[in-house]
C-alpha positions in Angstrom: 29.8 -255.1 131.8 31.6 -252.6 129.6 33.2 -249.4 130.8 30.5 -247.1 129.5 27.8 -249.0 131.5 30.0 -248.9 134.6 30.5 -245.2 134.1 26.8 -244.6 133.8 26.2 -246.6 136.9 28.9 -244.6 138.8 27.3 -241.3 137.7 23.8 -242.5 138.6 24.9 -243.6 142.1 26.7 -240.3 142.5 23.6 -238.3 141.4 21.4 -240.2 143.9 23.9 -239.5 146.7 24.1 -235.8 145.6 20.3 -235.4 146.0 20.2 -237.2 149.3 22.9 -234.9 150.6 21.0 -231.8 149.3 17.9 -233.1 151.0 19.8 -233.6 154.3 21.1 -230.0 154.1 17.7 -228.6 153.4 16.1 -230.6 156.2 18.8 -229.3 158.6 17.9 -225.8 157.5 14.2 -226.5 157.9 14.8 -227.7 161.4 16.9 -224.7 162.3 14.2 -222.2 161.2 11.3 -224.2 162.7 13.1 -225.2 165.9 12.5 -228.8 165.1 14.6 -231.4 166.9 14.3 -235.1 166.1 16.3 -238.2 165.1 16.0 -237.4 161.4 17.8 -234.1 162.1 20.5 -235.9 163.9 20.8 -238.5 161.1 21.1 -235.6 158.5 23.8 -233.8 160.5 25.8 -237.1 160.8 25.3 -237.8 157.1 26.6 -234.4 156.0 29.5 -234.6 158.5 30.5 -238.0 157.1 30.3 -236.7 153.6 32.6 -233.9 154.6 35.1 -236.3 156.2 35.1 -238.5 153.2 35.7 -235.5 150.9 38.6 -234.2 152.9 40.2 -237.5 153.6 40.2 -238.2 149.9 42.2 -235.0 149.2 39.2 -232.7 148.6 38.1 -234.8 145.8 35.0 -237.0 145.5 35.9 -240.7 145.5 33.6 -241.2 142.5 36.0 -239.0 140.5 38.6 -241.7 140.4 36.0 -244.3 139.5 34.8 -242.1 136.6 38.3 -241.8 135.3 38.8 -245.5 135.6 35.7 -246.1 133.5 36.7 -243.7 130.8 35.6 -240.2 131.7 38.4 -238.0 130.5 37.7 -235.3 133.1 36.7 -237.6 135.9 33.6 -235.5 136.3 30.7 -237.4 137.8 28.1 -234.8 138.3 26.9 -234.4 134.8 24.1 -236.9 134.7 21.3 -234.7 136.0 23.1 -231.7 137.5 24.9 -229.1 135.5 28.6 -228.7 136.1 28.0 -225.1 137.2 25.7 -226.2 139.9 27.9 -229.1 141.0 31.0 -226.8 141.3 29.2 -224.5 143.7 27.7 -227.2 145.8 30.2 -227.1 148.6 30.2 -223.4 148.8 26.5 -222.9 148.8 25.4 -225.9 150.8 28.3 -225.7 153.1 27.3 -222.2 154.2 23.6 -223.2 154.5 24.5 -226.2 156.6 27.0 -224.4 158.8 24.6 -221.6 159.5 21.8 -224.1 160.2 23.9 -226.0 162.7 24.9 -222.7 164.4 21.2 -221.7 164.7 20.4 -225.1 166.1 23.2 -225.0 168.5 22.3 -221.5 169.8 18.6 -222.4 169.9 17.7 -219.1 168.3 14.9 -220.5 166.1 
């Protein structure tokens, strides 16, 4: 398999993971505002927490970035398959705040 194909696979996998994480954050928010508590909520919280740990353990860089560079992407940017760079760059800021507030609401039981 050539480098370009590997790069496309890397970016595709990253995009799928991105949308799964977005869904997990939105589900956590949904549960917070509807006072829903279930195993899927717990799974989503664990999933987002693990993503955060991986991100910070890897020096605040997505592990897919080094793969993208290895397979020929000059910038090492992996979010450009289906998500614009502008959206991807604000992901941690926006979704981090939404997730953090959702967990606080869930913890306090205010919903």
